[in-house]
Phi, psi and omega in degrees: 000160184287141173269357183227108184289351180267350181259131180305135179238135181276101180288314182307130188268159169263126186242114180246124179233123184237124176254128176258353177202159182293334184195163175300325182295342181274358180278144181299328182257025181308133179224114183285356181298128178305131180084000182299142182251108178211170182060224183295340180286353176273350181291128179300144181302323181298328178291317176297322180296324175296321176297318181293336174298324177295320182286339181079049172208171182220161179278128175267321181196165183220139171241126178260118182259189178290326187235351182203164173250134181246112179259122174273127187253163173297334173229077172090232197215158177216118181246133181236117172252169181303324188248355182206164173219156181230120179243115183239118184224145182246192179065220180254027177299157183254063187310307186292337179291345175279345185300310179302320179293322177301317181293325175294315182297317182300325178281311188287323186255327183257354174077018177289143183304143180277150172290147177292151178301149179216153178298320182298319183287317185289339181264003181294150180293151179277354179288151184302322188285343187256006173103186189281158171261181182264019184295322181231144179292145180251141179293146174287137183259135174286306175210149175228137177232133174229129182213160174194158169282159176300138182289151172279323184231068184299334182292346180269352182285162182234167176058217182290351183277007180295326174203164185298321180300318180293323178295317180296317179298320179298313180294321178298323180297329178279312189269350171266001178268244183295335183285341178128129183298135177070024186284331185258154177217142184242145183221148169243125184242119180109186184289123180295328180262023177210200177296126176216169185237136184246137184221133170237131179217149179257157174289152181288143171284152178281159179298329179295320179294318185292329184254011186305318183267000180260354182280153178277180185298335181274001178085009179278150181223117177295330179298314181298321180296318180292324179298318181288327183279342188283343181079192184286127180283157175301158182293151169269116193218121178225125175248133175236137173238111186249114194240135179234166178055058181293148179297147181308317181296322179291322181293318188300328181300337185261016169254099184298144176292153179289163180301320181298316180297321182295320180293318179299322182276356182072021182246104182246013174052030177078011183265351181100145182303125175084354180283164185290160179302132180255107186294331180282315180295316179298320180296322178293319177298315179297319180299319178291318183296323184272348182092008179295324180295343183243019171303317165248160180306130184299329180293342181255001192240137169247111187256134175236118187225159183213132177256121183273155172244138007281349180195167178114162185203142173221148177210140166244146175220137171258132187239124174276105182261030173139103178266353175258208179283164179303136179086011175228158181270187185299335180269359180089005179280147179296139181205110185290344183260010178276098178082176180192178178052042178080026185286152170236204179290152178173175176240129178236189181222159158223155181218140182231137177221135187230127170245104192266000186297139177296138181102331177213033181295143186201144172217142178233145174230128178227142185207142177242019177279118182290127184230149170292151182296320180219161178297146178297137179298342180263004182296139178254013181293129179300147180303326181295337181274345179238037184301143176295324181273113185295340180295342182256006183280137178287153181302323185255025180294161176290168179294144178284162167272174184298317181300314180294320179301314180299317179299318180297315182295314183294325178297327179291317190256341176046059183285154172278330178221146176205152173239143178235139174227140168238121181243118188222141179299138190299325182292346179249016189272014177230132182232121183052041176080000180248158177294126180295325181287328176288324173297321178296319178299321177294320178296319176303309183298312183292327179294328187246012180300153179309129180265177178296154175304140181104343175293153183302311180211144175242155190229150170237146180278132180249345178210141172217115185223130173246140180232146170242118179252183176285102178089355183219153172239151183229133168248127180233136176211145176240146180224152174229148178288150180234000000 
């Protein structure tokens, strides 16, 4: 986050997601024990921190969950699961320059098979902007996704992030080399001369490629056996709400009061009279006041938050979306709103980042907890338990549906403009016989439909786009206040 509220800060993040295997169950050292450390979770934190030095950000705090580690960064977030990682960074960070080092780490520390040497890789330039050299072997990637919203201040970016073409060329140099010719594809979704969303994704590697160096001399592979025995994996599901032009009242909450003001008001955030401002304690207090702690039921959520000075806010949360069987809550009670799109038990995340300065205000919400698009028509859940306003949600309330989640997030930030994306694996893209992305579009519309007079903001849809990719479907929509 910016240390100077008078200098433009680029809120829209660069989002890099790398899969080294299709699922945790496909790893040779898979361990179903909650909290087990295998795969990428065995990499020492100091090694990841060295990689983040290349990206130009640092770890502020870490939460270790049952299935992943959530690192809160000085510029956004870093999530590490056994088989994949997600690096989300804002400002002028050099997100993609961390990719070659990540591939080195995955091979050297987590034991993922190396890509075979290639002419393309060995002839790559040694400069940071042109990709990796052949000095160290790079892990083979199952799939890679890189995406971002259009920048507000592209002229302030560095390295390959100066423009989309340069970012695509940088990724192509990596994934058209040892990873396989023609593996990557780039897309622009939305108005080129307005808010749009950019996506680069690679084709999936085959199971034979991923386990090539893990098989024994007879060609047997323990990985393949575990993959077949593990059954159907939970859906890959990511919802993003990218918001600009936040309402003044919503922005003001993210400018922490000065120490002097806090002492005069008798509000010391638990740090003791006269002590310095505590960014973590203040962020937790702010999260409760705004309803962020209850975007999902608080009883299912572990929230890690930080309030920046002179302004700004970041939060990571790990969400238990079902510790029992599918369709039941943590206590084993039936609950029609626990998960969606074929979901079972699991741990997911959400992350929020806020740049509140007037002129470039921005907030993002990202979540991978699979949710039904709308509440079941047969649901008996009281309206008070699925309130649109998260400040009124009970700690032990049921999980929200997608429509309710969007309403809760938008009520907190009151944006003038926003874009929504749902990215879901194709095999999970149908719910009750209907297209999940079309159901999502309906949920987007209904969540933001014109409200009664007196509501803070009402919205009209300006874009609706559905995409079908290799293995994934995308719903994209843009809205403006009216």
